[in-house]
C-alpha positions in Angstrom: -195.4 76.8 49.2 -193.0 76.8 46.3 -190.3 78.5 48.3 -190.7 75.9 51.1 -190.2 73.1 48.6 -187.1 74.7 47.3 -185.8 75.2 50.8 -186.4 71.6 51.7 -184.8 70.4 48.5 -181.8 72.5 49.3 -181.5 70.9 52.8 -181.9 67.4 51.3 -179.1 68.0 48.8 -176.8 69.5 51.5 -177.4 66.5 53.8 -176.9 64.0 51.0 -173.6 65.7 50.0 -172.4 65.7 53.6 -173.2 62.0 54.0 -171.6 61.1 50.7 -168.5 63.0 51.7 -168.2 61.1 54.9 -168.3 57.7 53.1 -165.0 56.2 52.0 -164.3 53.7 49.3 -162.5 50.4 50.0 -159.5 51.8 48.3 -159.4 54.8 50.6 -159.8 52.6 53.7 -157.0 50.4 52.5 -154.8 53.4 51.9 -155.6 54.8 55.4 -154.8 51.4 57.0 -151.6 51.1 55.0 -150.5 54.6 56.2 -151.2 53.6 59.8 -149.1 50.4 59.4 -146.3 52.4 57.8 -146.3 54.9 60.6 -146.3 52.1 63.2 -143.5 50.3 61.5 -141.4 53.5 61.4 -142.1 54.1 65.1 -141.0 50.5 65.9 -137.8 50.9 63.8 -136.9 54.1 65.5 -137.3 52.5 68.9 -135.2 49.5 67.7 -132.4 51.7 66.5 -132.5 53.6 69.8 -132.2 50.3 71.7 -129.2 49.2 69.5 -127.5 52.5 70.0 -127.9 52.2 73.8 -126.7 48.6 73.7 -123.5 49.6 71.9 -122.4 51.7 74.9 -120.7 49.2 77.2 -119.7 50.9 80.5 -116.9 49.8 82.8 -118.0 46.8 84.9 -120.6 45.7 82.3 -120.8 42.7 80.0 -123.2 41.3 77.4 -125.5 38.3 78.0 -126.8 36.7 74.8 -129.4 33.9 74.7 -132.9 32.9 73.8 -136.0 31.7 75.8 -138.8 29.6 74.3 -142.0 28.0 75.5 -143.4 24.9 73.8 -146.2 24.8 72.7 -145.7 28.3 71.6 -147.7 31.0 73.5 -150.4 32.4 71.1 -151.2 36.0 71.0 -154.8 35.4 72.3 -153.4 33.7 75.4 -152.0 37.1 76.6 -155.1 39.0 77.7 -153.4 42.4 78.4 -155.9 45.2 78.6 -154.6 47.6 81.3 -152.7 50.7 80.5 -149.2 50.0 79.2 -149.5 46.2 79.4 -149.9 45.6 75.7 -146.1 46.2 75.3 -145.6 42.9 77.2 -147.1 40.8 74.4 -144.5 38.3 73.2 -142.1 39.4 76.0 -140.7 37.7 79.1 -139.2 39.2 82.2 -135.9 37.3 82.5 -134.0 37.2 85.7 -130.3 37.2 84.9 -128.3 38.7 87.8 -125.3 38.3 90.2 -127.5 36.4 92.6 -130.6 34.2 92.8 -133.8 36.0 93.5 -137.5 35.1 94.1 -139.1 35.9 90.7 -142.5 36.0 92.4 -141.5 38.9 94.7 -143.4 42.1 94.2 -141.0 45.0 95.2 -139.0 47.8 93.6 -135.8 46.0 94.7 -136.4 43.2 92.2 -136.3 45.6 89.2 -132.5 45.7 89.1 -132.4 41.9 88.6 -134.8 41.7 85.6 -134.6 42.4 81.9 -137.5 42.5 79.5 -136.7 40.4 76.4 -138.6 39.0 73.5 -139.7 35.4 73.4 -138.5 33.1 70.6 -135.8 35.6 69.5 -132.1 36.0 70.4 -131.7 38.7 73.0 -128.8 40.9 74.0 -128.8 42.5 77.4 -126.1 44.1 79.7 -125.4 43.0 83.2 -122.9 44.0 85.9 -119.7 41.9 86.1 -119.3 39.2 88.7 -117.6 35.9 89.0 -120.9 34.1 88.3 -124.2 34.8 86.4 -127.4 33.4 88.0 -130.6 32.7 86.1 -133.5 32.6 88.5 -136.2 32.0 85.8 -138.7 34.2 84.0 -142.3 35.6 84.2 -144.7 35.9 81.2 -147.7 38.1 81.6 -150.9 36.2 80.6 -153.5 38.5 82.1 -153.8 42.1 83.1 -157.4 43.3 83.1 -159.5 45.6 85.2 -163.0 45.3 86.5 -165.1 48.1 88.1 -167.7 48.0 90.9 -169.3 50.1 93.6 -171.0 53.5 93.3 -170.4 54.9 89.8 -167.8 52.2 89.2 -165.3 54.0 91.4 -163.8 50.7 92.8 -161.2 49.2 90.4 -159.9 45.7 90.7 -156.9 44.7 88.5 -156.7 41.0 87.7 -153.1 39.8 87.0 -151.9 36.4 85.9 -148.4 35.2 85.1 -146.7 32.1 83.9 -143.6 31.6 86.0 -140.7 29.7 84.5 -138.1 28.0 86.8 -134.4 28.9 86.6 -131.8 27.6 89.1 -129.0 28.0 86.5 -125.4 29.2 87.3 -122.9 30.3 84.7 -119.3 30.6 85.7 -117.6 33.7 84.3 -114.0 34.7 83.5 -112.5 38.1 84.5 -112.0 39.1 80.9 -115.5 38.2 79.7 -117.2 41.0 77.8 -119.9 38.8 76.2 -121.2 35.4 77.1 -123.7 33.1 75.4 -126.1 31.4 77.8 -127.9 29.2 75.2 -131.5 28.6 74.3 -133.6 27.7 77.3 -136.6 25.9 76.1 -139.6 25.1 78.4 -142.2 22.4 77.7 -145.7 23.0 79.2 -148.9 21.0 79.4 -152.5 22.2 78.8 -152.6 23.6 82.4 -149.4 25.7 81.9 -147.4 23.4 84.2 -143.8 23.2 83.2 -142.9 19.6 82.6 -139.4 19.8 81.2 -136.6 22.3 80.6 -134.0 21.9 78.0 -130.7 23.7 77.2 -129.9 24.0 73.5 -126.7 25.2 72.0 -127.5 27.6 69.1 -124.3 29.5 69.4 -123.7 29.9 65.6 -126.9 31.8 65.0 -126.7 33.8 68.2 -123.1 34.9 67.3 -124.3 36.2 63.9 -127.0 38.3 65.6 -124.5 39.6 68.2 -121.9 40.6 65.5 -124.6 42.3 63.5 -125.9 44.3 66.5 -122.7 45.2 68.3 -120.3 47.4 66.3 -117.2 46.6 68.4 -115.9 43.5 66.5 -113.1 43.0 69.0 -115.6 41.7 71.6 -115.8 37.9 71.4 -118.9 36.0 72.4 -118.0 33.1 74.7 -120.2 30.1 75.2 -120.8 29.2 78.8 -122.6 26.0 79.7 -124.8 26.3 82.7 -124.8 24.3 85.9 -127.7 23.8 88.4 -127.5 23.7 92.1 -127.3 19.9 91.7 -124.5 19.9 89.1 -124.0 20.1 85.4 -127.1 20.4 83.3 
């Protein structure tokens, strides 16, 4: 009997020690979270530096497009319900259609990919495009929903629900043969509570955009030229 008691006591002590070892203090949890945030920040910075390095390689027949796109009221993080694989990277981003021709931004095909650039909302962006005599802005698409639901036997049927906010474009920028970088302005969209676009405004914020451009692009001989857009109906 005594041996059994000693045996049970040993098991109890071992279990208690194991549970206690699994528990963490608030300080330990905070340190673990801080380490995760630091690793995430380092990963984002590495990706940013890689993007800048790639941007600084301007091939023959290419030029820079610098601008900004905004939506008012500002799109909140919770408005973008992005849960499918890989879709979270689209938070705070817009697919902007700057190209050498007008395109249908609602088109779903591989052919549309060459006309689109993924850029951040509410920040100055720098992208590269192929040279032409005119630059066309067809608008943009913001992903608001990308979620999957499952049905059927053993949930083998998958339905992906997608929702986008489409922003109108219809802007034309006249280019010069020697252009290596053009500023297309801040394009600000005003929406109502139903996400209908009620007004579009062009804003000249060249000074700030030029600072971002000079800080990002090492070749200081490239000058950023402001180009005011026109619409199909005339000057905006």
